[in-house]
C-alpha positions in Angstrom: -6.3 15.4 6.5 -4.8 12.0 7.4 -5.9 10.0 10.4 -3.7 7.3 12.0 -5.5 4.8 14.2 -3.4 2.7 16.5 -4.3 -0.6 18.1 -2.7 -3.6 19.8 -1.5 -2.1 23.0 -2.0 -3.9 26.3 -0.4 -5.5 29.3 2.3 -8.2 28.8 4.8 -9.9 31.0 8.5 -9.3 30.8 10.0 -11.3 28.0 6.7 -11.4 26.1 5.8 -10.0 22.7 3.2 -7.6 21.4 2.4 -6.1 18.0 1.1 -2.6 17.5 -0.8 -1.6 14.4 -1.1 1.8 12.8 -3.8 2.1 10.1 -3.8 5.2 7.8 -6.9 6.7 6.4 -5.3 7.3 3.0 -3.8 5.1 0.3 -0.1 4.4 0.4 1.7 5.7 -2.7 4.8 7.6 -3.6 7.3 8.6 -1.0 6.5 8.4 2.7 8.1 7.8 6.0 6.5 6.0 9.0 7.9 6.2 12.5 7.2 5.0 16.0 7.9 6.9 19.1 7.2 6.3 22.8 6.7 8.4 25.9 7.0 7.1 29.4 5.4 9.1 32.3 7.4 12.1 33.1 9.8 11.6 30.3 10.3 13.1 26.8 9.0 11.4 23.7 11.8 9.3 22.3 12.4 7.7 18.9 11.8 4.0 18.5 11.9 3.0 14.9 11.2 4.3 11.4 10.7 3.1 7.8 11.5 5.1 4.7 9.6 4.3 1.4 10.5 3.6 -1.3 13.5 1.5 -0.5 12.1 0.1 2.8 15.1 1.4 4.8 14.6 0.8 8.5 16.0 2.6 11.5 16.0 1.7 15.2 16.9 3.2 18.4 19.8 1.5 20.2 17.6 0.6 23.1 15.3 -1.5 21.0 17.6 -2.8 18.2 17.4 -6.5 17.9 14.1 -6.7 19.9 11.7 -4.5 17.9 11.0 -4.5 14.2 9.0 -2.2 12.0 7.0 -3.4 9.0 4.5 -2.1 6.5 1.6 -3.6 4.6 1.0 -1.2 1.8 -2.1 -3.0 0.6 -3.7 -2.5 4.0 -2.3 1.0 4.5 -1.0 -0.2 7.8 2.3 0.0 9.7 3.3 -2.4 12.4 5.7 -2.4 15.3 6.6 -5.9 16.6 7.9 -5.7 20.2 9.8 -8.8 21.3 11.7 -9.6 24.5 9.8 -6.8 26.3 11.3 -5.3 29.4 9.6 -3.2 32.1 11.5 -0.2 30.9 9.6 -0.5 27.6 6.4 0.6 29.4 5.2 3.7 27.6 2.6 5.2 25.3 3.6 4.3 21.8 2.8 6.7 18.9 2.9 6.1 15.2 3.7 9.0 12.9 3.8 9.6 9.2 4.8 12.1 6.6 3.7 11.9 2.9 5.1 13.5 -0.2 8.1 13.8 -2.4 10.3 15.3 0.4 11.8 12.7 2.7 13.3 14.2 5.8 16.9 13.4 6.5 16.6 12.6 10.2 13.7 10.2 11.0 14.5 10.2 14.7 13.1 13.7 15.1 9.4 14.3 15.9 9.4 17.4 13.7 10.1 15.1 10.6 6.4 13.9 10.8 3.1 15.6 10.0 0.6 13.1 11.3 0.3 11.2 14.6 -1.7 8.4 16.0 -3.6 8.7 19.2 -1.2 6.5 21.2 -1.3 3.0 22.4 -0.4 2.1 26.0 2.1 -0.7 26.4 2.6 -1.9 30.0 5.3 -4.6 30.7 5.1 -6.2 34.1 8.2 -7.6 35.9 
């Protein structure tokens, strides 16, 4: 069983920045993928960003490309999502997700590609 613990959410003004953290309860080794999703009230969960390891390939939703960035600190078993130039429409609960093992799913934008999920972190952007 793997536990993902998120932190770093909060209230920020439009145009501001925030960094979310996702700490895993297991060591990082071999193949894995890490993803970030978000869900606004009354809306479906949507893909935000993902990282495939090894290779450190990154993927971003068009809505956040150029503003958000995903990173990983393997030594700390922690993934990060840097949110810059925040807009009110970025307001949502943000979830980190992970899948470990030799199999790397081909489509990282699908929730079904991940086995473990964080508890969610609320990000509120005021106008």
